[in-house]
N, C-alpha and C positions, 0 to 999 in steps of 0.2 A: 241649308240645314246647319244647325249648330251641332258641332261634333265634339265630343269629349268622352270622358269615362266617368260614369256615375258611381263607380266603385271606389275611386280614390279622391281624396281632398288634398289639393296641392296649392299652397300659397305662392305668390310671386317670389317671395324670399326663398321658399323651398326649391322652386324651379331654378332660381339664380344660383343657389348653392350647388345644386345637382350639375348644372352646366359648367360652372367653374371647376367642380371636381373632375368632370370628364375631360375638359380641355386643358386642365392643369394651369390655369391662369388665375392669379389672385386679383383680378380687376377690381377697381374701386366700386363699392356698392353703397349707395346712400339712400336709406329709407325715406320715403316721401308719404305724405298723407294720402289716403284713398280719395280719388276724385268724387265729388258730390254726384250722387245718382248711381254709383257703381253697385253691382250686385254684391251683397255681403257674403253670401255663401252659395256660389253657383253649384248646381248639381246636374250637369248635362246628361242626356240620355242618347245612346246610339241606336236605339230600337228602330227609329224611322230610317236611318241610314241602312241598317241591316235588312229591313223589309224591302227597301227600294233597290238595293244593289247586291245584297247577299254578302256584303263586306262587313267584317267585324274586326275589332282589335285582336292582334295575335301576340303582342308583347306589352309589358307594362311600360310606364313612362320612363323609368330609369334605364331599361334596356333599349328603348327607342332613342333616348338621348345618347347613350353609349354608342349605338350603331351609327347615329348621325355624325357624332364626333369622329368616329373611325373613318367614315366615308369622306368627310371634309379633309382629314389629314392625308388621305390617299389622293384626293383630287387636288 
């Protein structure tokens, strides 16, 4: 199943900025061209996952990245 959140649109650049903000690292980011054949604007749907498992998202992307960063710092 392709899992995502159809309510939010996040670019790779947005995700990179979010992760860098959470971990506090200013790692080098170098924009690259989008690979040929890439989906221009993905809009995943979690409905199939929710129907099959009863599981659905509980937090948004920013909170999930924040929690993951906190877990990695502790581990």
